C-alpha positions in Angstrom: -45.1 -78.0 -33.7 -47.4 -80.5 -32.2 -49.1 -77.7 -30.0 -49.9 -75.4 -33.0 -52.9 -78.0 -34.1 -54.6 -78.6 -31.1 -54.3 -74.5 -30.3 -56.4 -74.2 -33.6 -59.0 -76.9 -32.6 -59.1 -75.5 -29.2 -60.0 -71.8 -30.6 -62.3 -73.7 -33.1 -63.6 -75.4 -30.3 -64.9 -71.6 -28.9 -65.8 -70.2 -32.1 -68.3 -73.0 -32.2 -69.6 -72.5 -28.8 -70.1 -69.0 -29.2 -69.3 -65.8 -27.0 -70.9 -64.5 -23.7 -71.0 -61.6 -22.5 -72.5 -59.3 -19.3 -75.0 -56.9 -19.6 -75.7 -55.1 -16.7 -75.0 -57.7 -13.8 -76.4 -60.5 -16.1 -74.7 -63.5 -18.8 -76.1 -63.7 -21.5 -74.8 -66.6 -23.9 -75.3 -65.2 -27.6 -74.2 -68.5 -29.5 -73.0 -67.0 -32.9 -74.0 -63.7 -32.8 -72.1 -61.2 -32.8 -71.6 -58.9 -29.2 -73.0 -55.8 -31.3 -76.5 -57.5 -31.5 -76.5 -60.0 -29.2 -76.4 -56.9 -26.3 -79.1 -54.4 -27.3 -81.2 -57.3 -28.2 -80.6 -58.6 -24.9 -80.7 -55.3 -23.1 -84.2 -54.6 -24.3 -85.4 -57.8 -22.8 -84.1 -57.3 -19.6 -86.0 -53.6 -19.9 -89.3 -55.4 -20.7 -89.3 -57.9 -17.9 -88.4 -54.8 -15.7 -91.9 -54.3 -15.6 -93.0 -57.4 -13.8 -92.0 -57.8 -10.3 -91.2 -59.8 -8.3 -89.7 -61.7 -11.1 -86.0 -61.6 -11.8 -83.5 -62.7 -13.9 -81.8 -66.4 -12.9 -78.7 -68.0 -14.5 -77.5 -67.5 -18.2 -79.7 -65.7 -20.4 -79.7 -67.1 -24.4 -80.4 -65.0 -27.5 -80.7 -66.4 -30.8 -81.6 -65.9 -34.0 -84.8 -67.4 -35.1 -87.6 -66.8 -38.3 -89.8 -64.0 -37.3 -93.8 -65.0 -36.3 -95.7 -65.5 -39.1 -98.9 -65.2 -36.8 -100.6 -61.8 -35.4 -100.5 -58.6 -36.7 -96.8 -57.7 -38.0 -96.2 -53.9 -36.5 -95.6 -51.3 -38.9 -91.8 -50.3 -37.3 -90.4 -54.0 -37.1 -88.5 -55.5 -40.3 -89.4 -59.0 -40.8 -86.3 -60.0 -42.4 -84.7 -61.3 -39.3 -85.8 -61.8 -35.3 -84.0 -62.6 -32.2 -85.2 -65.2 -29.4 -84.1 -64.3 -25.7 -85.1 -67.1 -23.1 -84.5 -65.9 -19.6 -84.9 -68.0 -16.8 -87.0 -66.7 -14.2 -86.4 -66.6 -9.9 -88.1 -68.8 -8.0 -88.5 -72.1 -10.0 -87.6 -73.4 -13.8 -90.0 -70.7 -15.3 -88.5 -68.7 -18.1 -89.5 -65.1 -20.0 -89.3 -66.1 -23.9 -89.3 -62.4 -26.1 -88.8 -62.6 -29.6 -87.1 -59.4 -30.7 -87.2 -57.5 -34.3 -84.9 -54.2 -35.4 -86.9 -51.2 -36.2 -86.8 -50.5 -39.4 -87.0 -46.9 -39.9 -86.4 -45.5 -35.8 -83.4 -47.7 -35.4 -82.9 -50.2 -32.6 -85.2 -52.8 -31.7 -88.6 -53.4 -30.4 -90.4 -56.7 -29.1 -92.7 -58.4 -31.5 -93.8 -61.6 -30.0 -94.1 -63.5 -26.7 -93.9 -62.7 -22.7 -95.4 -59.7 -22.4 -94.4 -58.0 -18.8 -96.5 -54.4 -19.3 -99.2 -53.5 -16.5 -102.1 -54.8 -15.9 -101.0 -58.6 -15.3 -104.1 -60.2 -16.7 -102.8 -58.9 -20.3 -99.6 -60.9 -19.8 -99.1 -63.8 -22.9 -96.9 -67.0 -22.2 -94.0 -68.4 -24.1 -92.6 -67.5 -27.5 -94.5 -68.5 -30.8 -93.0 -70.8 -33.3 
């Protein structure tokens, strides 16, 4: 009987730590997000990062809920009620890519609304996620 409360405490600790999933070959820490939201948000960020070479993800990618940015032009396709921030450690070095993702209200799926951009040409890149 003494094991039952300890088991419940361990279960509660795991729930608070959040989930970890794999997207392609990358490990993604989803925090308290469910995998059904975390997976496509992380996949979109990884796809957007794929436009940049030779930067490669390293370590664990993190995805978390956040308020949508209030500065800049808001895309008409984006739902401003909820955003997610994706941080991707880059190889080599301590640099991280940061992207803000929103749900596409009419088209379905997700799209990037702020943060680092990795399209061509490289001179159009921005750095970091806005507050």
